[in-house]
C-alpha positions as CSV (number, residue, x, y, z in Angstrom):
1,M,35.4,-38.6,55.4
2,S,32.3,-37.7,57.4
3,Q,29.4,-40.2,57.6
4,R,27.5,-38.2,55.0
5,I,29.2,-37.7,51.7
6,R,28.9,-34.0,50.6
7,A,28.9,-34.0,46.8
8,L,29.3,-31.3,44.2
9,V,27.9,-31.9,40.7
10,V,29.8,-30.3,37.8
11,D,28.4,-30.6,34.2
12,D,27.7,-28.1,31.5
13,E,24.4,-29.9,30.5
14,Q,21.5,-29.2,32.8
15,P,19.7,-32.5,31.9
16,A,22.8,-34.4,33.0
17,R,22.9,-32.6,36.3
18,E,19.2,-33.2,36.9
19,R,19.6,-36.9,36.1
20,L,22.5,-37.3,38.6
21,R,20.6,-35.3,41.2
22,R,17.6,-37.7,40.8
23,L,19.8,-40.7,41.2
24,L,21.7,-39.4,44.2
25,A,18.4,-38.5,45.9
26,E,17.9,-42.2,46.3
27,V,21.2,-42.6,48.2
28,P,20.7,-41.8,51.9
29,D,24.3,-40.9,52.8
30,V,24.9,-38.5,49.9
31,E,24.1,-34.8,50.1
32,I,24.4,-32.5,47.1
33,V,25.9,-29.3,48.4
34,G,26.1,-27.5,45.1
35,E,26.2,-27.6,41.3
36,A,28.4,-25.9,38.6
37,E,28.1,-25.6,34.8
38,D,31.7,-25.0,33.9
39,G,35.2,-25.3,35.3
40,E,35.6,-21.8,36.6
41,R,32.3,-22.0,38.5
42,A,33.3,-25.4,39.8
43,M,36.5,-24.0,41.4
44,E,34.4,-21.3,43.1
45,E,31.9,-23.9,44.4
46,I,34.7,-26.2,45.6
47,A,36.2,-23.3,47.6
48,R,32.8,-22.3,49.0
49,T,31.4,-25.8,49.9
50,G,34.5,-27.9,50.6
51,P,32.9,-31.1,49.2
52,D,34.0,-34.7,50.0
53,L,33.2,-35.8,46.4
54,L,33.1,-34.3,42.9
55,F,31.0,-35.6,40.1
56,L,33.0,-34.0,37.3
57,D,32.2,-33.8,33.6
58,I,35.2,-33.7,31.3
59,Q,34.3,-31.8,28.2
60,M,33.1,-28.3,29.3
61,P,33.4,-24.8,27.8
62,G,36.5,-22.8,28.9
63,C,38.3,-25.5,31.0
64,S,37.9,-29.2,31.0
65,G,37.2,-31.4,34.0
66,L,40.7,-32.8,33.8
67,E,42.1,-29.3,34.1
68,V,39.9,-28.6,37.1
69,A,41.1,-31.8,38.8
70,A,44.7,-30.9,38.0
71,S,44.3,-27.4,39.5
72,L,43.0,-28.7,42.9
73,P,45.3,-28.6,45.9
74,S,46.1,-31.6,48.0
75,P,44.3,-33.2,49.7
76,R,41.7,-33.3,47.0
77,P,38.1,-34.4,47.2
78,H,37.3,-37.8,45.8
79,I,36.6,-37.4,42.1
80,I,34.2,-39.5,39.9
81,F,34.4,-38.4,36.3
82,C,31.1,-38.5,34.4
83,T,31.4,-38.3,30.6
84,A,30.0,-39.5,27.3
85,F,33.6,-40.2,26.0
86,D,35.7,-43.2,27.0
87,Q,39.0,-41.9,25.6
88,Y,39.9,-39.9,28.7
89,A,39.9,-42.8,31.2
90,V,43.7,-43.1,31.5
91,D,44.1,-39.4,32.0
92,A,41.3,-39.5,34.7
93,F,42.9,-42.3,36.7
94,E,46.3,-40.6,36.5
95,L,44.6,-37.8,38.4
96,S,43.6,-40.3,41.1
97,A,40.0,-40.5,40.1
98,V,37.9,-43.0,42.2
99,D,35.9,-44.0,39.1
100,Y,35.0,-43.1,35.6
101,L,31.3,-43.3,34.6
102,L,30.1,-43.2,31.1
103,K,26.8,-41.4,30.4
104,P,24.0,-42.2,30.6
105,I,24.8,-43.2,34.2
106,N,22.8,-46.1,35.6
107,R,22.0,-46.9,39.3
108,A,24.1,-50.0,39.5
109,R,27.2,-48.4,38.1
110,L,26.8,-45.3,40.3
111,A,26.3,-47.6,43.4
112,R,29.7,-49.3,42.7
113,A,31.4,-45.9,42.3
114,L,30.0,-44.7,45.6
115,D,31.1,-47.9,47.3
116,R,34.7,-47.1,46.2
117,V,34.3,-43.6,47.7
118,R,33.1,-45.1,51.0
119,G,36.0,-47.6,51.0
120,G,38.8,-45.0,50.4
121,P,41.2,-44.8,47.5
122,A,40.2,-46.2,44.1
123,S,40.7,-50.0,43.9
124,D,43.0,-51.8,41.5
125,E,39.9,-53.0,39.6
126,A,38.9,-49.4,39.0
127,L,42.3,-48.3,38.0
128,G,42.6,-51.1,35.5
129,S,45.7,-50.8,33.3
130,A,45.9,-47.0,33.4
131,T,49.6,-46.5,33.4
132,A,50.3,-44.0,30.7
133,T,51.5,-40.5,31.6
134,T,48.9,-37.7,31.7
135,P,49.5,-35.0,29.1
136,A,50.8,-31.8,30.7
137,P,47.9,-29.2,31.1
138,S,47.7,-26.6,28.5
139,R,45.7,-24.3,30.8
140,V,45.3,-23.8,34.5
141,L,42.6,-22.2,36.6
142,A,43.7,-19.3,38.8
143,R,42.0,-16.6,40.8
144,R,42.1,-12.9,40.1
145,G,39.8,-11.0,42.4
146,A,36.6,-12.8,43.0
147,A,36.6,-14.9,39.8
148,Y,38.6,-17.8,38.4
149,R,40.4,-17.2,35.1
150,V,41.6,-19.7,32.5
151,V,45.3,-19.0,32.0
152,Q,47.2,-20.6,29.1
153,T,50.4,-22.3,30.4
154,Q,52.3,-21.0,27.4
155,D,51.6,-17.4,28.6
156,V,52.9,-18.1,32.1
157,L,56.2,-16.5,33.0
158,C,56.6,-18.1,36.3
159,F,54.9,-19.7,39.4
160,I,56.1,-18.3,42.7
161,S,55.3,-19.7,46.2
162,E,54.0,-16.9,48.4
163,D,52.0,-16.9,51.6
164,G,51.0,-20.6,51.3
165,L,49.6,-20.1,47.8
166,T,51.0,-20.1,44.3
167,K,51.3,-16.8,42.5
168,V,51.0,-17.0,38.7
169,F,52.6,-14.4,36.6
170,A,51.3,-14.2,33.0
171,G,52.0,-11.2,30.8
172,D,51.5,-8.1,33.0
173,Q,49.0,-9.8,35.2
174,H,49.2,-12.0,38.2
175,Y,46.8,-14.6,39.6
176,W,46.6,-17.0,42.6
177,M,46.0,-20.7,42.7
178,P,46.0,-23.3,45.5
179,P,48.3,-26.1,44.3
180,T,51.8,-26.1,45.8
181,L,54.8,-25.9,43.6
182,N,55.4,-29.6,44.2
183,D,52.0,-30.4,42.8
184,L,52.5,-28.2,39.8
185,E,56.1,-29.4,39.1
186,S,54.8,-33.0,38.8
187,R,52.1,-31.9,36.2
188,L,53.8,-29.3,34.1
189,D,55.7,-30.1,30.9
190,P,59.4,-30.5,32.0
191,A,60.5,-29.4,28.5
192,R,59.0,-26.0,29.1
193,F,59.0,-25.4,32.9
194,F,61.9,-25.7,35.3
195,R,62.1,-25.5,39.1
196,I,64.9,-23.0,39.8
197,S,64.5,-23.0,43.6
198,R,62.2,-24.2,46.4
199,G,60.1,-21.1,45.7
200,A,59.9,-20.7,42.0
201,I,59.2,-22.5,38.7
202,V,59.9,-20.6,35.5
203,N,58.9,-20.9,31.9
204,L,62.1,-21.6,30.0
205,D,60.7,-19.8,26.9
206,A,60.4,-16.7,29.1
207,V,64.0,-16.6,30.2
208,R,65.9,-13.6,28.8
209,E,69.3,-13.9,30.6
210,V,71.1,-16.1,33.1
211,A,74.2,-15.1,35.1
212,P,76.2,-16.9,37.8
213,T,76.4,-15.2,41.2
214,V,78.6,-15.7,44.3
215,G,78.7,-19.1,45.8
216,G,77.7,-21.1,42.7
217,H,74.2,-19.7,42.7
218,G,72.7,-17.9,39.7
219,E,70.2,-15.2,38.7
220,L,67.9,-15.2,35.8
221,T,66.0,-12.4,34.2
222,L,62.6,-13.1,32.6
223,K,61.0,-11.3,29.6
224,D,59.1,-8.9,31.9
225,G,62.4,-7.8,33.5
226,S,61.9,-9.6,36.8
227,K,64.9,-11.3,38.4
228,H,64.9,-14.6,40.2
229,E,67.5,-16.4,42.2
230,V,68.5,-19.9,41.0
231,S,69.7,-22.3,43.7
232,R,73.2,-23.7,43.5
233,R,72.0,-27.2,43.0
234,R,69.8,-26.3,40.0
235,F,72.0,-23.7,38.2
236,K,74.0,-26.2,36.1
237,E,70.9,-28.1,35.1
238,L,69.2,-24.9,34.1
239,T,72.0,-23.8,31.8
240,E,72.1,-27.2,30.3
241,K,68.3,-27.1,29.6
242,L,68.5,-23.6,28.1
243,G,71.4,-24.7,25.9
244,S,69.8,-27.9,24.6
């Protein structure tokens, strides 16, 4: 990280953003490079400013802070969640948060969180006993044109790796998002989504037909009529999942 910490503040409440801005103004090595009032705007500002650190609210309209964090590509900025609710702490740390601050944020607690950012990954003390599995996201943030859209994962037909990005097909539309398929595979619900090859993850509920092809490979057809190759290594497991 650079000597100065470039921070982005994301919160749907203006008083909360103003309070954090006042507190951070007292910290010489922190520079606020932008603000956002919701998840979609946050993604746009992250892409625009490339911050070192996110101060991220959790409960926001449209898309939560947890969903924003889950939609970020690797390597991610450091993340400090700031919220009035303590029940999301385990989920936050499963997303590799540096710290989790309860509102109203005080100077001493903020200083300890920033010390963790300066020191690198979150400490064991910060992580505490957060060992539970994060629930699979019900929504993802993806770009269409100049704006980010909230896409319900249940509406996604497939995720395809293309030109270094992930192309999301939902209904008759497609979108783009930065996380790799490896990132997505680790977060998506394995009961609903399956990796059929190095380049594709499909929604099992969207599969219309599966057929074997030469060499032990396979081909599946989705509800929109699109066809996708299934690797030989994954074909048997796919048919087992579809038959269970």
